[in-house]
N, C-alpha and C positions, 0 to 999 in steps of 0.2 A: 537186827534192834539194836540201836545207840539211844543208850542213854540220854538226857539232857539236862545237864547240871549248867549250863551256856547265867543261867539267871542268878547263879550265885553272885554277890553284890560287895565282897569286901576283898580289897589286897592284901596279899603275901606283904606280913611287917618285915620290909628290907630298909636297907640305904637306899633312897633316892639321887636321884646326883641335884637336886633341892636342898640336898643336908638333913641337918634338923631339922627344919622348920616343915619339910615333907613330911618327915616320920615323924613326929608329934600332930600332924593331920593326920594319917593317915588313922595313928594310934588313937585318934578320938574319934574319928568314924565308927570301928571297929568296938570300942571298948560304948558309946553311944546306942549302938544299935545294939550291941550284947545284954546290956543294960534296957532297952524295948523289950526283947521278948526275942530279939529276931536272929536267926542261926544261918549258916548260910554254911549246910550242913543237908538240905534237899535236893531231888532229883525228881526226874519223873521219866515213865518209858513206855510206849504201846505193842504190845506182843504182835510176831506177826499172824496175818490168818493161818490159822491150822494147826499151829502150833502149841504145843501144853510146857514147853520149856520155857524161857527166856533169861539169859544171862544178860545179868546186869555190870558193866563197867565206870567205876569210877576212881579214880584216885584216890578219894578220901575211906576204902573199904578196906580193912583187912583180918586177919582173925580175929583179934580183940574187940572188933564192934559188933556192936547188934544192929540190923538192917531192921526196921520194921515198912512194912507196905501197905497201903490204903486204895481203894478204889478210887475215881478221880474222878469218872463219868459214869452217865447212867447204864454204859453198854457196861461198864467193869464192874459195878455192882450186879449188874445179872450174872458176867459170868462167876464171880466171887473172888475172894480175898485168896491173892496165892499164899504157898506156904517156902516158905526156905527147903533148897533141896538139902538135905544133911549130906555133909561133909564138903558142900561143895563151893564153903566160904574160902577164898583165899586171899591175897593181897592184892588188890584191885579190881575182883567180882567177886558175884557170889550170884547162883542161880533159883530162881523162884520156878517152882512147879503149879500149874494152873490149867483150868479146863481148855478144851481147845478153843482159840479167839477167832473172833471175825475179821481181828485188826485195825476195830475201831474204838478197841477199850484203851483207856487212858490209867495209867496209875503212876501214883509220885511215893515215895519213898521219902526215909532220916536214915542216915548215919549217924549212930551213936555212938561215942565209947572214946 
């Protein structure tokens, strides 16, 4: 299972070849999106069939974050909400425990902190 965080919209704020104008434009995009309530900290995953644990790999995860997981489709609602496996959170990964999956469940997660 690979977490999908390709939907992240915002660029990292670094100097670009276009100089200050590009940096100002990137900053404006990020600040306006944050003001509108859009955070760049969301991903999704689909557990493999018959698995009861799934490791989420995401560069935003650290030992100091809170990772919240919610069912995203009917199959996931039926399977139930996974729980974070005790002491599994590390830099870049966290493991969630769930009932045996059919492989059709989709979950969304958010990394806060």
